Every structure is written in C-alpha cells, then in structure tokens.
C-alpha positions as CSV (number, residue, x, y, z in Angstrom):
1,M,22.6,207.4,150.9
2,D,23.7,207.5,147.0
3,V,23.1,210.9,145.5
4,P,21.0,210.2,142.3
5,V,22.8,210.2,138.6
6,T,22.1,213.0,136.8
7,G,23.3,214.8,134.0
8,P,22.9,216.7,131.0
9,A,20.0,215.9,128.4
10,Q,21.6,217.2,125.3
11,I,25.1,217.3,124.1
12,P,26.0,216.8,120.8
13,A,29.3,215.6,119.5
14,T,30.4,218.5,117.3
15,V,29.5,221.8,115.8
16,E,30.3,223.5,112.3
17,V,32.3,226.5,112.7
18,I,33.9,229.2,111.3
19,C,36.7,232.0,111.4
20,G,38.0,234.5,109.0
21,T,37.4,232.1,106.2
22,L,38.2,229.2,107.1
23,R,35.4,226.3,108.1
24,G,35.9,223.2,110.5
25,T,33.8,221.1,112.6
26,Y,34.7,221.4,116.7
27,D,35.1,218.4,118.4
28,V,33.5,218.9,122.4
29,A,34.9,216.3,123.3
30,K,38.1,216.4,122.3
31,T,38.1,220.2,122.1
32,K,40.2,220.3,118.6
33,I,38.6,221.7,115.6
34,L,39.0,219.6,112.3
35,Y,39.3,221.4,108.8
36,L,40.1,220.9,105.2
37,S,43.3,221.9,104.5
38,H,44.7,223.7,100.9
39,L,46.4,220.7,100.4
40,G,42.8,218.8,100.5
41,S,43.8,216.8,103.6
42,I,41.9,216.9,106.5
43,R,43.7,217.9,109.7
44,E,43.2,218.5,113.4
45,A,44.3,222.1,115.1
46,T,43.7,223.2,118.8
47,P,40.9,226.4,118.6
48,T,43.8,229.0,119.1
49,E,45.9,227.3,115.8
50,F,42.4,227.2,114.2
51,E,41.9,231.0,115.0
52,R,45.5,231.8,113.6
53,L,45.2,230.0,110.3
54,G,41.4,231.9,109.9
55,G,43.7,235.1,110.1
56,R,42.0,235.9,113.4
57,Q,45.3,235.6,115.9
58,A,45.6,239.1,116.8
59,T,42.5,239.1,118.6
60,K,43.6,236.0,120.8
61,K,40.1,235.2,122.0
62,W,39.3,232.2,120.2
63,K,36.1,231.8,121.7
64,Q,34.9,235.1,120.5
65,S,36.6,235.4,116.9
66,I,35.7,231.5,116.0
67,R,31.7,231.7,115.2
68,V,29.3,228.7,115.3
69,V,27.7,228.4,111.4
70,D,23.9,228.8,111.7
71,S,20.9,227.4,109.6
72,H,21.9,229.2,106.8
73,G,25.4,228.3,106.4
74,Q,26.0,231.7,107.8
75,P,28.7,232.8,110.7
76,G,26.1,232.8,114.1
77,R,26.8,233.1,117.2
78,S,30.4,233.0,118.7
79,L,31.5,229.3,120.0
80,G,32.1,230.8,123.6
81,E,28.6,231.6,123.3
82,W,27.6,228.1,122.3
83,L,29.7,226.6,124.8
84,A,28.3,228.8,128.0
85,G,24.3,228.4,126.3
86,T,22.7,225.2,125.7
87,A,25.7,222.9,124.0
88,G,24.2,223.7,120.5
89,T,21.3,222.1,120.6
90,S,17.5,223.4,121.1
91,G,13.5,222.0,121.4
92,D,12.2,219.8,124.3
93,G,11.5,217.2,121.2
94,Q,15.3,216.3,121.2
95,R,15.8,213.8,123.7
96,Q,19.3,212.9,123.6
97,A,19.8,210.0,126.0
98,F,22.7,209.0,123.7
99,A,24.8,211.9,125.3
100,W,25.1,209.3,128.5
101,L,27.5,207.5,126.4
102,T,30.2,210.0,126.4
103,M,30.4,210.8,130.0
104,G,33.7,209.5,130.4
105,Q,35.1,212.8,128.9
106,R,32.1,214.9,130.2
107,A,31.7,217.3,133.5
108,G,28.5,216.2,135.5
109,G,28.1,212.7,134.9
110,W,30.0,209.2,135.9
111,P,33.6,209.5,137.1
112,E,35.6,207.3,135.3
113,G,38.6,206.4,138.2
114,G,38.3,207.9,141.2
115,G,35.2,209.6,143.1
116,D,35.4,211.9,146.5
117,G,35.8,210.1,149.7
118,A,32.3,211.0,151.3
119,R,30.7,208.6,148.5
120,G,33.3,206.0,148.3
121,G,33.7,203.1,146.0
122,A,30.0,202.4,146.7
123,A,28.6,205.1,144.5
124,Q,30.7,204.3,141.8
125,S,30.2,201.0,142.0
126,S,26.6,201.9,141.6
127,N,27.1,204.4,138.9
128,S,29.3,202.0,137.0
129,Q,26.0,199.3,137.0
130,L,23.7,202.0,136.0
131,R,25.9,203.2,133.1
132,E,26.2,199.5,131.9
133,Q,22.4,198.8,132.1
134,F,21.9,201.8,130.2
135,Q,24.1,201.3,127.3
136,L,22.4,197.5,127.0
137,Q,19.5,199.6,126.7
138,L,20.3,201.7,124.2
139,L,21.9,198.7,122.6
140,D,18.2,197.2,122.6
141,F,16.5,200.2,121.3
142,L,19.1,200.3,118.1
143,T,18.8,197.0,117.1
144,G,14.8,197.3,117.7
145,R,14.3,195.3,120.5
146,I,12.5,198.1,122.2
147,D,10.9,202.0,121.1
148,N,12.3,203.8,123.8
149,P,15.8,204.1,125.2
150,G,15.0,205.8,127.8
151,A,15.5,209.4,129.4
152,G,18.9,208.9,131.2
153,P,20.5,206.3,133.3
154,G,18.0,204.8,136.3
155,Q,15.3,207.1,134.7
156,P,12.0,205.7,132.9
157,P,11.3,205.7,129.4
158,E,10.0,209.1,128.3
159,G,6.5,209.0,126.2
160,G,6.3,209.1,122.2
161,K,9.1,208.3,120.2
162,F,12.9,208.8,120.6
163,G,13.8,212.1,118.7
164,P,16.9,212.6,116.6
165,V,20.2,214.0,117.5
166,A,20.9,217.4,116.1
167,V,24.7,218.2,115.2
168,G,25.3,221.3,113.4
169,S,23.3,221.4,110.7
170,H,22.4,217.8,110.8
171,S,19.9,215.7,112.5
172,F,20.7,212.4,113.0
173,D,18.4,208.9,113.2
174,L,20.9,206.9,115.3
175,Q,18.7,203.9,114.8
176,K,19.2,204.3,111.3
177,M,22.8,204.8,111.2
178,Y,23.8,202.2,113.4
179,S,21.6,199.7,111.0
180,T,23.5,201.4,107.7
181,V,27.1,201.1,109.1
182,R,26.7,197.6,110.7
183,E,25.0,197.0,107.0
184,M,28.2,197.6,106.0
185,G,30.4,195.4,108.1
186,G,30.2,197.6,111.1
187,Y,32.7,200.8,111.9
188,A,36.0,199.2,111.2
189,A,34.8,198.2,107.6
190,V,33.5,201.9,106.8
191,V,36.6,202.9,108.0
192,A,38.9,200.8,105.9
193,M,36.3,201.5,102.9
194,S,37.3,204.5,100.7
195,G,35.0,206.8,101.2
196,G,33.2,205.1,103.8
197,W,31.5,207.9,105.4
198,E,30.6,209.7,102.1
199,K,28.5,206.4,101.6
200,V,26.8,206.3,105.2
201,A,26.1,210.0,104.5
202,E,24.7,209.6,101.6
203,R,22.3,206.6,102.4
204,L,21.2,208.3,105.7
205,G,20.1,211.0,102.9
206,L,22.1,214.2,104.5
207,D,23.7,217.4,102.8
208,K,26.8,216.2,101.1
209,A,27.2,219.9,100.6
210,V,27.8,221.1,104.0
211,V,31.1,221.4,104.9
212,N,32.4,217.9,106.4
213,T,29.6,215.9,106.7
214,P,31.4,212.9,106.2
215,H,33.4,213.7,109.6
216,A,30.2,214.4,111.2
217,C,29.3,211.0,110.7
218,R,32.2,209.4,111.7
219,S,32.3,211.4,114.8
220,V,28.4,211.0,115.8
221,Y,29.0,207.1,115.7
222,E,32.4,207.3,117.5
223,H,30.8,209.3,120.6
224,Y,27.3,207.5,120.7
225,L,26.9,204.3,118.9
226,L,30.7,202.5,118.8
227,R,30.2,201.2,122.2
228,A,26.6,199.7,121.1
229,E,28.5,197.8,118.1
230,R,31.3,196.5,120.9
231,L,28.5,195.1,122.9
232,E,26.2,193.5,120.6
233,K,29.5,191.9,119.1
234,A,29.9,190.4,122.4
235,R,26.5,189.5,122.8
236,E,27.0,187.6,119.6
C-alpha cells in the first residue's frame, strides 16, 4: 500500500533579510542570498558570506545575525527562527498549493531519483503521475480553465477563491503574474528585456521601493510558474 503523498502547504520562494546595514533576498531553494553591491550590481552570496559583508562575521552564527525584514521594513526575527517556524507565511487563507511545483528541491515531497527499497518503483511512479497531474491542473488554473487548482496532489479543491502567495513583504497574485509575463512574450523574453522584471513588478502594482522587488518577481515565477509556461507551450 502506497503511503499518501503529503507535504507542506506553505513554502515561499524567497524572503527579504538584513544583516547590519546590508539587505538582500534569501532564496530558500538555493540557500543563497542576493544583494545589491556597492557597484550597483546584484550579487549572490552564501549566508556566511552575507554575514561577513554585513559586518557581523565575529558572531559566526548567521542564523541569528541575519534577520528577516518585517512588514514595516525593519529587522524582525532571526532567519534561523524563520526557517524553523512557519516558512515565513501565516494565515489560513493563504493556501499555497504552488509550493508543490518545487518539490525537487524540498524535503517531504516527491523525491527526485531513488526511493527506499520498501516502496520501490511503484510508489515513485505513482508520485510522478500525481505531480504531472497536479502541474497540469495548475496550468488550467493559471489559464482560467478552472477556478481552483486544489490543495495538493491527489487532494480535492478547497472551497472559495485560491489565495495569493505571500513572499516577504509582497503578496503575489500568481494568476495575474502568469498572464502578465505571457503577454510580455514569456519568461525568456522578459529575461532578455531591459528592466523586464521591473516592468512585471510595475504591472502587478508591487511596491518598487521595497528592496529587490524585481528579483522577488523573477524568483517567484521561476519557482512556481516557469514549469507551467513550458507545459502550456508543449500543448500549443
């Protein structure tokens, strides 16, 4: 008998962080932090490197010295507390089924590659089929064919309207984001476009004054929506 496929309901892609005077965006999947250097370019650093750049290297405890930016733009709880807690989001209405699209990089979801000997290939095949089915269901939601993508693979849709995904200080309407990027020519076109993700953020009505808003848009699209775009192109 297969063990039911279960997983977390809320896993944001990124969260805004601060260490000393340095701000950045922590990428949950990559465990890296993107920050704006003094030369004006966006760079990537490990949490340890970010701690050093923020002037807190003496502590050698980045999970405590790096803080999550709260809703007021101020240092809040430590990144370690955030990681150990609710994955940075709260609220029963935020049903983030889109987190299932990143299960290749998360614990507790569909495994990529080998599984344990007790369950064998049948369970892996079942997981793969569920994932593909759910991704197609999400695509139907994004393109307006259905009103709700469901609560997870193999689970019935929840009642009411699907809630937005909360990432850091932003609340993303993924359906609107998907249609916006597609109208602009798709992911590749936006990446190649000068200021492409700034334009996406503007069309979504996001607060551009918040640090790294364009990067947050790109990260959310890559984690939650890029696979759906590729599936839609395969249908055409």
